[in-house]
N, C-alpha and C positions, 0 to 999 in steps of 0.2 A: 634465472628465476624471474617469472613475469611479475610485473608490478600490478598489485591488486587495486581496483577501483575503491574509492574511500566512501564509506557510509557514516554519516553522523546521526546518532540517535539522541533525541533530547526529551527530558522530562522536567517538571517543575522541581520536585524534590527527589533526593537520591533513593529514598525508600521505594519509590515506584519502579526504578530500575532494578533494584535488588530483589524486590519481592515479585512484582508482576512479570518481569521479563527474565527471571531466573533460567539460566542455561541457553538463552536465546542468542546472546553475543558469542558465547563459546562455539555454538553451532555455525553462526554466520561468518566467524573469522576464518573459517576454512576457505571462504569464497570471496571475502572482502576484507579490506583494512577498516576496522570498526573503531569509532570513537564515541564514547558515551559522555553526554553533558547533562549536568543538573546543578542545582545549588550544591555548594560543598557540604561534606559531612562524611562521617565514618562509613556510611552505606555506600557512597560513591567509591571510596578506596577498596571496600570489600568487593564491589562489582569488578574493578580493574584487576584485583588479584585473583579472584575466583575465575573470572571469564577470560583473563589474560588479553585485555584490550586497553587502549589508551583512554584516559579520562581527562575531562576538563571541567573545573568548577566554576560556574558563573551564577551569582546570586539571583534567583528568580523568586519573587514574592507570590504566594498563592492569591492574596487579596490585591485589589487594585491599589497601586502606590505609584503615582505619576513619576516621581524622580527616579525610583528604582526601576520602574518599567523602561523608561527611556534609557537609562544606564545599561540595563540588561540588553535592550534591543541593539544599542550601539556596540556593545562587547561581542554579541553574536554575529553581527554584521562583519565586524573587523576580523573575527575568527574564521567565518566562512570565506571571506575574501582571501585570506591568507592560505587556508587549507584546501580550498578549491574541490570540495567533495562532489561526487557524482549525485549523491542522494542525501538529502536531509529529511529525516523521518521522526515526527513528534508524536507524543501521547501526552495527555492531560491538558486542561484548557489554557492555562496562562503560557506554558511552554509552547503549545501549539500556535497561539496567536503570535508571540514574539519571534519564534524561530521561523515561522512561515513568512512573516513580514521581512525579517532580516535575510532570509534565503533568496526571496524574490529580489530585493534590493541588490544582493550580492551576485545575482545572475546564476544561481544554481539550477541545473536543468530539471532535476526531479525533485519535487517538493511534496512529500506525503504526510498526511496527518491521519491518525486513527482516533476516532471518537469513542472513548470508553465510557462515555455517559454524557448526558446533557443536563445542565443546571436549570435552564430557563423554563422548562415545562412546569416546574413546581414553584417558580418565582412569580411575583405580582408586580404591577405598577411600572414605575420608571425603571426599576432594576431589571425587570423581565425585558423590556425594550432594549436596554443597554446590552444585556447578554446576548440577545438575538443579533444585535448589530455587530458585536464582537465576533460571534461565530460566522456571520456572513462575510466579515472582513477576512477572517482566517481562511475561509473557503476560496475567497477571491484570490488570496496569495498563493494557495496550494495549487499544485497541478493534479493531484490525485487524493481522493477522500475515501476513507474506509470506516464505516460504522462497525462497531464491535459485534452488533447483532441486529436482528430484524426489527426489534422495537426501536432501537436508535435510528435505523434507516428510516423507519416510518415517520418519526418525528422530524428529521431533517427535511423530508419531502413535505410534510404537513405544514411546517412553518415556513417553507420556501427559503430555506437557509442557502441553498445553492442550486444552480441549474446544471452543474457539472454532473456527470455520472458518478454514482456512489456504488462501491463494491464491497461485499462481505467476503472475506477470505475463509475458505473451507466451510465449516459450519458455525463460524463465529468464535469469538474470544481472541485475545492478543497473543497468547502463549500456549494454550492447551495445558493438559495435566500430565506431569511426569508420573506414570503409574508405578514406577519403581521407587519413587520418593514417597508418594502418598499411597502407602500399602499397609493395611491393618496387620499383616502377618509379621511385620518388622518387630512389633512390640510383644514381649512375652507377658504371661499372666502376672508374673512378679513385677514387671515394669508398671502395669496397670494398677495392681494392688497397692503398690508403693505410693503412687501419686494419689489415689483415692484416699488412702490413709492420711497423707499430708493435707488433703483438702477436707477431711472429716466427712467423706462420702462412704456410706456403708455398702457392702458388697451387692445388696439387693435393692439399693436406691435406683429409681429411674431418673437418669440425668438428661435433661434438656440442655443444649448448649447454643449460645449466641456468640458469633465472632464478628467484631467490628467496632467502630467508635460508638460509645454509649451517648447518643444524642437523639433528639426528637425525630429527625428524618429517618433514622433507622428503625423507628417504631418501638423504641424502648418503653415509652409510657404505656402503650397498649400491652407490651409484653409483660410488664411488671403488674398491670391491672389483671390480666389473664392469669398469671401464675398465682397471684393471691387468692384467686377463687378455687384453685385446685385443693380439694379436701384431703388428698392423700399426703400423709407426712413422709411417704416414701419417695416423693418427687424432689429433685434438686434442680436448680437453675444455675448453670455455670456461664458467667459472663467473661469473655475474653476479649479485652479492648480497653482503650483508654477512656476513663470517665471524664466527660466535658460538661460540667454542671452549667455552664453559661450558654449552652446550645439547646435551649427549650425544654429541658427535664423539669417535670413538676416537682414540688416539694415533697409530695407523698412518694413519687418515684425514688427520689434521692434518699429519703428516710427508709424506705424498703431495702434498697440496695445496701445501705450501710448497716442496717439493724436486723433484717430478717435472716435467721440462721440457716435457712434453706436456700438462700441466694448467695452464691460464692463468686466474688469479683476478683479476678487475678491480674487485671490490667493487661497492657499490651504484651504479646508474646510473639517473638520473631518466628518461632517454630510451633505450629498449632497441632502437630500431628498426634501427640500423646494425649492431648486434651480431647481430641476428636475420638481417640481410641477408647477412652473411658466413658464416652457418652453414648446415649441410646437414639437420640434424634436431634437434628439441627432445627432451631427456630429462627426464621429470618424475616421479620415483618416489616422490611424497609418500604419507604414511600417511593423511592426512586433508585434506580441503578442503571448501569450500562449492560454489563454482563458479569455478575458477581462471581469472583473466583471462589469465595467461601463456599457457595453452593456446589460447585463442582468438586472442591476439595472434601467436602462432607460425603458426597456421593462416591468419590474414589476410595474413601475409607469405609464404605459400606453402610453409611447412615441414611435413613430416610429423612426428608426434609419437609418442613411446613414453611411455605413461602407465600408472599403476597402476589397478586396478579399484576405484575409490573414488568417493564422491559428486562430482558435477560433471565430473570427467575422463572418466567413462564415459558421460556425457550428450553431451559435446562431441565425443569421438572414437568413431567406429564402426570396430570392429576390422576391419582389412585394407581399409578404405575410405579413411580420412584419417590412419590411424595404427595403432599396435599397443597392445593392452591386455594387461598382464601382472599377475599377483598381486602385492600389496604385500609388502615385506620379503623379497624373493627376488632375491639378486644373480645366481643362475644364469640365471633367466628373462631378467633385465635384460641380462645379457652376451649371451645367445643372440639376443635382439631387436636389440641394437646391431650385432652381427655381420651379421644378416640385412638390416637397413636399409642398412648400409654397403656390403655386398657384392652384394645382389640388385638390379641396376639396374632391371629391369622392375617390381619391386615398388615401389621408391622412386619411380619416375616416375609410377606409378599414384597413389600416395599424395600426391605433390606436385600432380598435376593436380586432385585432389579438394579439396585442403586449403582453399584460399581460397574456392572457390565454396560449400563446405559451411558455412562460416562466414557468408558473405553471405546464404545462403538462410534462415538461422535466427537470426542474432544481430546483424543490421545495426542500428546505433545508433538510426536514425530509428524503427524498429519498436518498440524497447524504450522510448524516450522518449515516443512517442504512446500506448503502452499505460499508462505511468505517469500521463500527463496525464488520460487517460480515467478512470482510477481516481480520481484527485483530484476530478475534475468530478462523477463519480457519487456519491462520499461527501459532496461539498459539497451536492448536490441533496437527499440524504437528510437532512442536518442541517437545511436550510431547511424541508423538508417537516414535520419534527417540532418545529421551534422556534416 
Protein backbone atom coordinates (compact mmCIF):
# COMPACT_ATOMS: atom_id res chain seq x y z
CA UNK A 1 0.00 0.00 0.00
CA UNK A 2 1.40 3.40 -1.01
CA UNK A 3 2.35 5.82 1.75
CA UNK A 4 0.12 8.88 1.57
CA UNK A 5 1.58 12.37 1.73
CA UNK A 6 0.75 14.18 4.95
CA UNK A 7 -1.40 17.30 5.24
CA UNK A 8 -1.69 19.20 8.51
CA UNK A 9 -4.72 21.46 8.89
CA UNK A 10 -4.58 24.12 11.62
CA UNK A 11 -7.23 26.34 13.25
CA UNK A 12 -7.15 28.40 16.42
CA UNK A 13 -10.13 26.79 18.16
CA UNK A 14 -11.47 23.26 17.63
CA UNK A 15 -15.00 24.50 16.92
CA UNK A 16 -13.73 25.93 13.62
CA UNK A 17 -12.54 22.49 12.52
CA UNK A 18 -15.67 20.79 13.79
CA UNK A 19 -18.27 23.15 12.32
CA UNK A 20 -16.64 25.04 9.44
CA UNK A 21 -14.84 22.03 7.96
CA UNK A 22 -17.36 19.28 8.66
CA UNK A 23 -16.86 16.27 6.32
CA UNK A 24 -13.79 17.83 4.67
CA UNK A 25 -11.15 15.70 6.38
CA UNK A 26 -13.19 12.53 5.83
CA UNK A 27 -13.09 13.33 2.12
CA UNK A 28 -9.39 14.25 2.05
CA UNK A 29 -8.19 11.18 3.98
CA UNK A 30 -8.90 9.05 0.89
CA UNK A 31 -6.00 10.88 -0.76
CA UNK A 32 -3.76 12.10 2.09
CA UNK A 33 -2.75 11.35 5.65
CA UNK A 34 -4.62 14.16 7.42
CA UNK A 35 -3.76 15.64 10.83
CA UNK A 36 -5.97 18.27 12.49
CA UNK A 37 -4.43 20.76 14.94
CA UNK A 38 -6.18 23.29 17.17
CA UNK A 39 -6.42 24.21 20.81
CA UNK A 40 -7.47 21.15 22.84
CA UNK A 41 -11.14 20.51 23.48
CA UNK A 42 -14.10 18.21 23.04
CA UNK A 43 -14.67 19.49 19.52
CA UNK A 44 -11.18 18.38 18.48
CA UNK A 45 -11.85 14.84 19.73
CA UNK A 46 -15.16 14.87 17.87
CA UNK A 47 -13.34 15.82 14.67
CA UNK A 48 -10.88 12.96 15.12
CA UNK A 49 -13.64 10.43 15.74
CA UNK A 50 -16.13 11.57 13.10
CA UNK A 51 -13.60 12.24 10.34
CA UNK A 52 -11.28 9.36 11.34
CA UNK A 53 -8.12 11.50 11.26
CA UNK A 54 -5.21 12.12 13.63
CA UNK A 55 -5.51 15.11 15.96
CA UNK A 56 -3.04 17.20 17.94
CA UNK A 57 -3.96 19.71 20.63
CA UNK A 58 -1.76 22.81 20.87
CA UNK A 59 -3.07 25.75 22.89
CA UNK A 60 -3.49 28.80 20.62
CA UNK A 61 -5.07 31.95 22.06
CA UNK A 62 -7.37 34.05 19.88
CA UNK A 63 -6.15 37.30 21.40
CA UNK A 64 -2.55 38.51 21.37
CA UNK A 65 -0.73 36.79 24.24
CA UNK A 66 3.05 37.07 23.88
CA UNK A 67 4.11 34.17 26.11
CA UNK A 68 1.40 31.82 24.85
CA UNK A 69 2.03 32.81 21.23
CA UNK A 70 5.77 32.11 21.48
CA UNK A 71 5.04 28.78 23.19
CA UNK A 72 2.52 27.79 20.51
CA UNK A 73 4.92 28.84 17.74
CA UNK A 74 7.67 26.67 19.21
CA UNK A 75 5.37 23.66 19.65
CA UNK A 76 4.09 23.97 16.08
CA UNK A 77 7.66 24.23 14.77
CA UNK A 78 8.79 21.15 16.69
CA UNK A 79 5.76 19.17 15.54
CA UNK A 80 6.18 20.16 11.89
CA UNK A 81 9.89 19.26 11.99
CA UNK A 82 9.02 15.86 13.45
CA UNK A 83 6.09 15.03 11.15
CA UNK A 84 7.50 16.51 7.90
CA UNK A 85 4.17 17.12 6.15
CA UNK A 86 3.97 18.01 2.48
CA UNK A 87 1.37 20.69 3.22
CA UNK A 88 0.42 22.85 6.18
CA UNK A 89 -2.92 24.56 5.54
CA UNK A 90 -4.38 27.00 8.07
CA UNK A 91 -7.61 28.90 8.62
CA UNK A 92 -8.44 31.61 11.19
CA UNK A 93 -6.10 34.56 11.93
CA UNK A 94 -3.93 33.50 14.89
CA UNK A 95 -3.51 29.90 13.75
CA UNK A 96 -2.62 31.22 10.31
CA UNK A 97 0.11 33.54 11.55
CA UNK A 98 1.73 31.05 13.94
CA UNK A 99 1.46 27.97 11.72
CA UNK A 100 2.74 29.75 8.60
CA UNK A 101 5.74 31.10 10.57
CA UNK A 102 6.42 27.68 12.10
CA UNK A 103 6.02 25.88 8.76
CA UNK A 104 8.42 28.27 7.03
CA UNK A 105 11.01 27.82 9.79
CA UNK A 106 10.54 24.04 9.56
CA UNK A 107 11.05 24.03 5.80
CA UNK A 108 7.58 22.73 4.86
CA UNK A 109 7.36 23.05 1.05
CA UNK A 110 3.66 23.96 0.69
CA UNK A 111 2.28 26.50 3.17
CA UNK A 112 -1.34 27.45 2.49
CA UNK A 113 -3.58 29.90 4.32
CA UNK A 114 -7.26 30.55 3.71
CA UNK A 115 -8.52 33.97 4.79
CA UNK A 116 -12.09 33.42 6.01
CA UNK A 117 -12.40 37.09 6.88
CA UNK A 118 -10.30 40.12 7.77
CA UNK A 119 -10.44 42.00 11.05
CA UNK A 120 -8.42 45.10 10.19
CA UNK A 121 -10.86 46.81 7.74
CA UNK A 122 -13.19 47.63 10.65
CA UNK A 123 -10.38 48.35 13.16
CA UNK A 124 -8.86 51.77 13.85
CA UNK A 125 -5.65 53.39 15.05
CA UNK A 126 -2.65 51.41 16.24
CA UNK A 127 -4.60 48.15 16.36
CA UNK A 128 -5.43 48.43 12.66
CA UNK A 129 -1.76 48.93 11.76
CA UNK A 130 -0.76 45.98 13.96
CA UNK A 131 -3.35 43.68 12.36
CA UNK A 132 -2.26 44.70 8.85
CA UNK A 133 1.38 44.01 9.76
CA UNK A 134 0.43 40.58 11.16
CA UNK A 135 -1.45 39.63 7.98
CA UNK A 136 1.48 40.80 5.85
CA UNK A 137 3.83 38.64 7.92
CA UNK A 138 1.46 35.70 7.54
CA UNK A 139 1.43 36.12 3.76
CA UNK A 140 5.22 36.49 3.65
CA UNK A 141 5.56 33.11 5.35
CA UNK A 142 2.87 31.37 3.27
CA UNK A 143 3.53 30.03 -0.22
CA UNK A 144 -0.12 30.09 -1.31
CA UNK A 145 -2.95 32.40 -0.25
CA UNK A 146 -6.69 31.82 -0.64
CA UNK A 147 -9.34 34.43 0.15
CA UNK A 148 -12.68 32.80 0.88
CA UNK A 149 -14.54 35.21 -1.38
CA UNK A 150 -14.21 38.13 -3.76
CA UNK A 151 -14.70 40.75 -1.06
CA UNK A 152 -11.84 39.37 1.04
CA UNK A 153 -9.68 39.21 -2.08
CA UNK A 154 -10.42 42.87 -2.83
CA UNK A 155 -9.40 43.91 0.68
CA UNK A 156 -6.12 41.96 0.49
CA UNK A 157 -5.30 43.83 -2.72
CA UNK A 158 -6.60 47.22 -1.53
CA UNK A 159 -4.48 47.20 1.64
CA UNK A 160 -1.42 45.78 -0.14
CA UNK A 161 -1.28 42.79 2.20
CA UNK A 162 0.69 40.69 -0.28
CA UNK A 163 2.25 40.83 -3.72
CA UNK A 164 1.77 37.08 -4.13
CA UNK A 165 -1.06 35.78 -6.33
CA UNK A 166 -4.29 35.11 -4.44
CA UNK A 167 -6.80 32.53 -5.61
CA UNK A 168 -10.47 31.84 -4.85
CA UNK A 169 -11.31 28.14 -5.05
CA UNK A 170 -14.53 27.26 -6.92
CA UNK A 171 -17.09 30.00 -6.19
CA UNK A 172 -15.74 30.75 -2.73
CA UNK A 173 -16.32 29.38 0.79
CA UNK A 174 -14.07 26.96 2.65
CA UNK A 175 -16.30 23.91 2.72
CA UNK A 176 -19.46 24.36 0.69
CA UNK A 177 -22.86 23.18 1.87
CA UNK A 178 -23.88 19.56 2.37
CA UNK A 179 -27.39 19.68 0.90
CA UNK A 180 -28.27 16.28 2.34
CA UNK A 181 -27.52 17.63 5.84
CA UNK A 182 -29.11 21.05 5.36
CA UNK A 183 -32.38 19.78 3.92
CA UNK A 184 -35.75 21.16 5.10
CA UNK A 185 -37.52 17.91 4.21
CA UNK A 186 -35.66 16.09 7.01
CA UNK A 187 -37.98 17.56 9.64
CA UNK A 188 -41.62 16.59 10.02
CA UNK A 189 -44.41 18.98 10.89
CA UNK A 190 -44.50 17.29 14.30
CA UNK A 191 -40.79 18.08 14.82
CA UNK A 192 -41.36 21.73 14.00
CA UNK A 193 -44.55 22.07 16.01
CA UNK A 194 -42.88 20.51 19.04
CA UNK A 195 -40.00 23.02 19.01
CA UNK A 196 -42.39 25.93 18.42
CA UNK A 197 -44.45 24.88 21.43
CA UNK A 198 -41.30 24.60 23.54
CA UNK A 199 -40.30 28.14 22.54
CA UNK A 200 -43.85 29.56 22.91
CA UNK A 201 -44.10 30.33 19.20
CA UNK A 202 -47.63 30.15 17.80
CA UNK A 203 -48.26 28.30 14.51
CA UNK A 204 -49.07 31.52 12.62
CA UNK A 205 -46.25 33.66 14.09
CA UNK A 206 -43.75 35.04 11.57
CA UNK A 207 -40.30 34.02 12.81
CA UNK A 208 -37.17 36.01 12.01
CA UNK A 209 -34.00 34.14 12.93
CA UNK A 210 -30.48 35.40 13.63
CA UNK A 211 -27.60 32.93 14.07
CA UNK A 212 -24.24 34.06 15.41
CA UNK A 213 -22.56 35.68 18.40
CA UNK A 214 -24.75 38.33 20.01
CA UNK A 215 -22.26 41.19 19.75
CA UNK A 216 -22.15 44.72 18.34
CA UNK A 217 -20.23 43.77 15.17
CA UNK A 218 -22.97 41.33 14.17
CA UNK A 219 -25.46 44.21 14.05
CA UNK A 220 -27.41 43.10 17.11
CA UNK A 221 -28.09 46.65 18.35
CA UNK A 222 -29.63 47.58 14.98
CA UNK A 223 -31.55 44.30 14.85
CA UNK A 224 -33.16 44.85 18.24
CA UNK A 225 -33.98 48.49 17.37
CA UNK A 226 -35.62 47.38 14.12
CA UNK A 227 -37.56 44.55 15.72
CA UNK A 228 -38.94 46.85 18.42
CA UNK A 229 -40.54 48.97 15.67
CA UNK A 230 -42.49 46.05 14.23
CA UNK A 231 -46.08 46.65 15.23
CA UNK A 232 -47.27 43.10 14.54
CA UNK A 233 -47.58 40.95 17.63
CA UNK A 234 -47.37 37.99 15.27
CA UNK A 235 -43.62 38.53 14.73
CA UNK A 236 -41.02 36.67 16.76
CA UNK A 237 -37.24 37.12 16.77
CA UNK A 238 -35.26 33.93 17.39
CA UNK A 239 -31.65 34.54 18.48
CA UNK A 240 -29.35 31.51 18.18
CA UNK A 241 -25.91 32.27 19.57
CA UNK A 242 -23.99 33.11 22.72
CA UNK A 243 -24.82 36.41 24.42
CA UNK A 244 -21.64 38.44 24.97
CA UNK A 245 -22.69 41.61 26.83
CA UNK A 246 -19.11 42.93 27.05
CA UNK A 247 -18.84 43.22 23.26
CA UNK A 248 -20.57 46.53 22.59
CA UNK A 249 -24.23 45.73 23.22
CA UNK A 250 -26.28 48.70 24.43
CA UNK A 251 -28.12 48.54 27.75
CA UNK A 252 -31.44 48.85 25.91
CA UNK A 253 -30.47 45.96 23.64
CA UNK A 254 -29.65 43.73 26.60
CA UNK A 255 -32.89 44.74 28.33
CA UNK A 256 -34.97 43.86 25.25
CA UNK A 257 -33.25 40.50 24.76
CA UNK A 258 -33.92 39.55 28.36
CA UNK A 259 -37.41 41.00 28.78
CA UNK A 260 -39.22 41.23 25.43
CA UNK A 261 -41.53 38.17 25.22
CA UNK A 262 -41.33 38.23 21.41
CA UNK A 263 -37.52 37.86 21.46
CA UNK A 264 -36.42 34.28 22.10
CA UNK A 265 -32.73 33.75 22.88
CA UNK A 266 -31.69 30.08 22.94
CA UNK A 267 -27.90 30.46 23.21
CA UNK A 268 -25.32 28.62 21.14
CA UNK A 269 -26.60 25.54 19.31
CA UNK A 270 -24.26 23.10 17.60
CA UNK A 271 -27.04 21.99 15.23
CA UNK A 272 -29.10 24.91 13.92
CA UNK A 273 -31.17 23.06 11.33
CA UNK A 274 -34.43 22.63 13.25
CA UNK A 275 -34.28 26.28 14.35
CA UNK A 276 -33.98 27.27 10.69
CA UNK A 277 -36.81 24.88 9.80
CA UNK A 278 -39.27 26.67 12.11
CA UNK A 279 -38.25 30.13 10.84
CA UNK A 280 -39.53 32.24 7.94
CA UNK A 281 -36.54 34.50 7.19
CA UNK A 282 -32.92 34.97 8.23
CA UNK A 283 -31.82 38.41 9.40
CA UNK A 284 -28.04 38.89 9.34
CA UNK A 285 -27.06 42.57 9.74
CA UNK A 286 -23.34 41.98 10.39
CA UNK A 287 -20.72 44.74 9.97
CA UNK A 288 -18.04 42.44 8.53
CA UNK A 289 -17.69 38.84 7.39
CA UNK A 290 -15.51 36.72 5.18
CA UNK A 291 -18.02 34.33 3.70
CA UNK A 292 -20.77 33.64 6.24
CA UNK A 293 -21.83 30.01 6.45
CA UNK A 294 -25.04 31.00 8.22
CA UNK A 295 -26.36 32.73 5.10
CA UNK A 296 -25.63 29.66 2.98
CA UNK A 297 -27.18 27.34 5.57
CA UNK A 298 -30.35 29.42 5.69
CA UNK A 299 -30.56 29.40 1.90
CA UNK A 300 -30.08 25.63 1.80
CA UNK A 301 -32.98 25.32 4.25
CA UNK A 302 -35.13 27.40 1.89
CA UNK A 303 -35.14 30.70 3.79
CA UNK A 304 -34.94 34.16 2.25
CA UNK A 305 -32.27 36.33 3.90
CA UNK A 306 -31.96 39.99 4.82
CA UNK A 307 -28.24 40.78 4.84
CA UNK A 308 -25.98 43.82 4.90
CA UNK A 309 -23.90 44.90 1.92
CA UNK A 310 -20.62 43.41 3.16
CA UNK A 311 -18.05 40.86 1.99
CA UNK A 312 -19.47 37.40 1.51
CA UNK A 313 -23.10 38.22 2.24
CA UNK A 314 -23.34 40.29 -0.95
CA UNK A 315 -21.87 37.38 -2.92
CA UNK A 316 -24.25 34.73 -1.59
CA UNK A 317 -27.35 36.93 -1.79
CA UNK A 318 -28.52 38.55 -5.01
CA UNK A 319 -30.84 41.42 -4.19
CA UNK A 320 -34.52 40.60 -4.77
CA UNK A 321 -33.62 37.12 -6.03
CA UNK A 322 -32.88 35.06 -2.92
CA UNK A 323 -32.87 37.84 -0.35
CA UNK A 324 -32.62 41.54 0.41
CA UNK A 325 -29.37 43.52 0.71
CA UNK A 326 -29.33 46.65 2.88
CA UNK A 327 -26.64 49.10 4.05
CA UNK A 328 -24.83 48.10 7.27
CA UNK A 329 -25.43 49.90 10.57
CA UNK A 330 -28.88 51.15 9.50
CA UNK A 331 -31.82 50.03 11.62
CA UNK A 332 -34.35 51.95 9.46
CA UNK A 333 -33.46 50.01 6.28
CA UNK A 334 -33.44 46.84 8.36
CA UNK A 335 -36.90 47.56 9.77
CA UNK A 336 -38.34 48.36 6.34
CA UNK A 337 -36.89 45.15 4.89
CA UNK A 338 -38.28 43.06 7.75
CA UNK A 339 -41.72 44.58 7.17
CA UNK A 340 -41.48 43.96 3.43
CA UNK A 341 -40.42 40.32 3.75
CA UNK A 342 -43.06 39.55 6.38
CA UNK A 343 -45.94 41.38 4.65
CA UNK A 344 -45.28 40.94 0.91
CA UNK A 345 -46.29 37.34 0.30
CA UNK A 346 -45.47 37.38 -3.43
CA UNK A 347 -41.94 38.67 -2.80
CA UNK A 348 -41.36 36.22 0.04
CA UNK A 349 -42.50 33.24 -2.03
CA UNK A 350 -40.20 34.29 -4.88
CA UNK A 351 -37.21 34.57 -2.54
CA UNK A 352 -38.03 31.21 -0.96
CA UNK A 353 -38.34 29.48 -4.34
CA UNK A 354 -34.88 30.67 -5.34
CA UNK A 355 -33.11 30.27 -1.99
CA UNK A 356 -32.12 26.60 -1.98
CA UNK A 357 -31.46 26.28 -5.72
CA UNK A 358 -29.15 29.30 -5.78
CA UNK A 359 -27.06 27.69 -3.02
CA UNK A 360 -27.06 24.32 -4.81
CA UNK A 361 -25.96 25.90 -8.08
CA UNK A 362 -22.91 27.66 -6.60
CA UNK A 363 -21.87 26.20 -3.24
CA UNK A 364 -22.62 22.47 -3.20
CA UNK A 365 -20.04 20.78 -0.97
CA UNK A 366 -18.81 18.29 -3.56
CA UNK A 367 -17.84 21.16 -5.89
CA UNK A 368 -15.83 22.96 -3.20
CA UNK A 369 -14.08 19.82 -1.92
CA UNK A 370 -13.09 18.66 -5.40
CA UNK A 371 -11.68 22.11 -6.17
CA UNK A 372 -9.60 21.92 -2.97
CA UNK A 373 -8.36 18.43 -3.82
CA UNK A 374 -7.41 19.56 -7.33
CA UNK A 375 -5.44 22.47 -5.84
CA UNK A 376 -3.57 20.14 -3.47
CA UNK A 377 -2.72 17.78 -6.33
CA UNK A 378 -1.48 20.61 -8.57
CA UNK A 379 0.73 22.03 -5.82
CA UNK A 380 2.04 18.54 -5.09
CA UNK A 381 3.00 18.08 -8.76
CA UNK A 382 4.83 21.41 -8.78
CA UNK A 383 6.85 20.46 -5.70
CA UNK A 384 7.79 17.11 -7.24
CA UNK A 385 8.75 18.84 -10.49
CA UNK A 386 11.28 21.12 -8.78
CA UNK A 387 12.52 18.74 -6.10
